[in-house]
N, CA, C and O of each residue as an XYZ file, in Angstrom:
240
protein
N      -4.763      3.979     -2.535
C      -6.135      3.574     -2.625
C      -6.202      2.064     -2.499
O      -5.330      1.335     -2.973
N      -7.235      1.631     -1.862
C      -7.447      0.202     -1.682
C      -8.821     -0.133     -2.248
O      -9.785      0.599     -2.027
N      -8.905     -1.226     -2.967
C     -10.197     -1.660     -3.471
C     -10.064     -2.452     -4.752
O      -8.968     -2.670     -5.268
N     -11.201     -2.871     -5.246
C     -11.237     -3.576     -6.528
C     -10.931     -2.580     -7.641
O     -10.888     -1.372     -7.408
N     -10.721     -3.084     -8.831
C     -10.461     -2.211     -9.978
C     -11.585     -1.188    -10.123
O     -11.323     -0.005    -10.338
N     -12.817     -1.632    -10.009
C     -13.963     -0.743    -10.158
C     -13.990      0.316     -9.061
O     -14.307      1.476     -9.323
N     -13.657     -0.079     -7.835
C     -13.630      0.881     -6.725
C     -12.531      1.920     -6.923
O     -12.735      3.103     -6.649
N     -11.377      1.483     -7.392
C     -10.265      2.405     -7.644
C     -10.653      3.403     -8.730
O     -10.365      4.593     -8.604
N     -11.294      2.942     -9.781
C     -11.730      3.834    -10.862
C     -12.687      4.893    -10.317
O     -12.554      6.070    -10.651
N     -13.642      4.494     -9.488
C     -14.584      5.450     -8.891
C     -13.849      6.462     -8.022
O     -14.159      7.653     -8.057
N     -12.878      5.996     -7.245
C     -12.118      6.902     -6.376
C     -11.307      7.898     -7.196
O     -11.254      9.080     -6.857
N     -10.680      7.434     -8.264
C      -9.907      8.339     -9.121
C     -10.834      9.387     -9.723
O     -10.483     10.566     -9.768
N     -11.998      8.980    -10.181
C     -12.956      9.944    -10.756
C     -13.338     11.016     -9.736
O     -13.439     12.194    -10.076
N     -13.550     10.602     -8.484
C     -13.901     11.575     -7.440
C     -12.756     12.556     -7.203
O     -12.982     13.754     -7.032
N     -11.530     12.044     -7.196
C     -10.378     12.935     -7.023
C     -10.271     13.919     -8.186
O      -9.990     15.097     -7.967
N     -10.487     13.463     -9.402
C     -10.432     14.346    -10.571
C     -11.515     15.418    -10.469
O     -11.262     16.593    -10.734
N     -12.715     15.007    -10.087
C     -13.812     15.966     -9.929
C     -13.499     17.000     -8.853
O     -13.964     18.137     -8.929
N     -12.711     16.608     -7.849
C     -12.329     17.526     -6.772
C     -11.136     18.398     -7.150
O     -10.748     19.282     -6.386
N     -10.547     18.156     -8.334
C      -9.472     19.008     -8.810
C      -8.095     18.381     -8.873
O      -7.139     19.057     -9.254
N      -7.957     17.123     -8.517
C      -6.641     16.470     -8.599
C      -6.206     16.379    -10.053
O      -7.011     16.102    -10.942
N      -4.915     16.617    -10.283
C      -4.428     16.506    -11.653
C      -3.149     15.688    -11.770
O      -2.570     15.596    -12.852
N      -2.708     15.101    -10.678
C      -1.544     14.208    -10.694
C      -1.805     13.040     -9.744
O      -2.425     13.205     -8.694
N      -1.333     11.885    -10.120
C      -1.464     10.701     -9.280
C      -0.145      9.951     -9.272
O       0.566      9.914    -10.276
N       0.172      9.361     -8.148
C       1.344      8.496     -8.021
C       0.823      7.155     -7.541
O       0.157      7.074     -6.509
N       1.122      6.115     -8.281
C       0.655      4.785     -7.922
C       1.811      3.945     -7.415
O       2.916      3.980     -7.957
N       1.537      3.202     -6.378
C       2.513      2.279     -5.810
C       1.737      1.075     -5.307
O       0.564      1.189     -4.950
N       2.374     -0.050     -5.281
C       1.694     -1.259     -4.831
C       2.477     -1.903     -3.705
O       3.640     -2.272     -3.867
N       1.828     -2.030     -2.575
C       2.400     -2.764     -1.453
C       1.265     -3.586     -0.868
O       0.652     -3.205      0.129
N       1.002     -4.695     -1.488
C      -0.147     -5.511     -1.101
C       0.263     -6.851     -0.509
O      -0.456     -7.842     -0.634
N       1.408     -6.874      0.129
C       1.872     -8.138      0.660
C       2.439     -9.027     -0.412
O       2.405    -10.250     -0.280
N       2.956     -8.450     -1.465
C       3.442     -9.227     -2.605
C       4.543    -10.200     -2.215
O       4.775    -11.191     -2.907
N       5.219     -9.920     -1.113
C       6.261    -10.850     -0.695
C       5.667    -12.080     -0.012
O       6.355    -13.078      0.200
N       4.383    -11.997      0.330
C       3.709    -13.122      0.965
C       3.298    -14.139     -0.089
O       2.751    -13.776     -1.131
N       3.556    -15.388      0.177
C       3.157    -16.434     -0.769
C       1.644    -16.579     -0.842
O       1.121    -17.179     -1.781
N       0.934    -16.029      0.152
C      -0.521    -16.122      0.174
C      -1.200    -14.902     -0.438
O      -2.429    -14.833     -0.464
N      -0.423    -13.942     -0.929
C      -1.005    -12.732     -1.509
C      -1.801    -13.103     -2.761
O      -1.325    -13.870     -3.597
N      -3.026    -12.552     -2.889
C      -3.837    -12.895     -4.063
C      -3.264    -12.348     -5.364
O      -3.449    -12.948     -6.422
N      -2.576    -11.222     -5.296
C      -1.960    -10.609     -6.467
C      -0.519    -10.276     -6.132
O      -0.198     -9.949     -4.989
N       0.325    -10.357     -7.108
C       1.703     -9.931     -6.906
C       1.816     -8.454     -7.256
O       0.889     -7.859     -7.806
N       2.952     -7.879     -6.931
C       3.239     -6.498     -7.309
C       3.050     -6.325     -8.809
O       2.485     -5.326     -9.255
N       3.515     -7.286     -9.584
C       3.439     -7.184    -11.047
C       2.005     -7.274    -11.532
O       1.644     -6.613    -12.505
N       1.181     -8.077    -10.877
C      -0.243     -8.132    -11.236
C      -0.885     -6.765    -11.027
O      -1.592     -6.257    -11.897
N      -0.629     -6.178     -9.861
C      -1.205     -4.868     -9.551
C      -0.702     -3.812    -10.524
O      -1.480     -2.979    -10.989
N       0.584     -3.836    -10.837
C       1.159     -2.866    -11.780
C       0.537     -3.008    -13.163
O       0.259     -2.009    -13.826
N       0.319     -4.238    -13.598
C      -0.292     -4.465    -14.903
C      -1.725     -3.944    -14.926
O      -2.130     -3.288    -15.886
N      -2.485     -4.228    -13.891
C      -3.873     -3.762    -13.838
C      -3.925     -2.240    -13.876
O      -4.732     -1.659    -14.602
N      -3.062     -1.596    -13.093
C      -3.034     -0.132    -13.076
C      -2.656      0.414    -14.447
O      -3.333      1.294    -14.980
N      -1.571     -0.110    -15.015
C      -1.055      0.463    -16.269
C      -1.873      0.100    -17.500
O      -1.963      0.900    -18.431
N      -2.466     -1.072    -17.526
C      -3.179     -1.516    -18.728
C      -4.695     -1.366    -18.652
O      -5.356     -1.252    -19.684
N      -5.247     -1.366    -17.450
C      -6.700     -1.384    -17.337
C      -7.297     -0.137    -16.693
O      -8.465      0.175    -16.925
N      -6.515      0.578    -15.889
C      -7.062      1.748    -15.196
C      -6.588      3.051    -15.834
O      -7.414      3.875    -16.228
N      -5.289      3.250    -15.942
C      -4.761      4.506    -16.485
C      -5.323      4.826    -17.871
O      -5.674      5.981    -18.114
N      -5.425      3.863    -18.791
C      -5.961      4.201    -20.119
C      -7.368      4.813    -20.087
O      -7.735      5.557    -20.996
N      -8.142      4.514    -19.067
C      -9.489      5.080    -18.966
C      -9.463      6.586    -18.756
O     -10.451      7.271    -19.025
N      -8.333      7.106    -18.275
C      -8.243      8.520    -17.921
C      -7.318      9.310    -18.843
O      -7.002     10.461    -18.543
N      -6.886      8.735    -19.935
C      -5.941      9.416    -20.835
C      -6.493     10.717    -21.396
O      -5.718     11.631    -21.674
N      -7.774     10.829    -21.569
C      -8.372     12.048    -22.115
C      -8.995     12.923    -21.039
O      -9.831     13.774    -21.340
N      -8.597     12.723    -19.789
C      -9.171     13.487    -18.680
C      -8.401     14.759    -18.377
O      -8.736     15.476    -17.434
N      -7.367     15.049    -19.169
C      -6.545     16.241    -18.958
C      -5.898     16.280    -17.583
O      -5.765     17.348    -16.986
N      -5.498     15.125    -17.084
C      -4.779     15.107    -15.811
C      -3.326     14.809    -16.058
O      -2.539     14.748    -15.112
């Protein structure tokens, strides 16, 4: 998925509503580029600390 944190949350909700019950997250956003706005670790932190906790009670 590509997008802002808010866009990713909306996309995950749509997938859950459609019946998805497992997700695999990976980050390849040009982290090796010195011009990348976020590093791999930034993306991983946002996913693990700010997005996944929102869905802990979603039974996925």
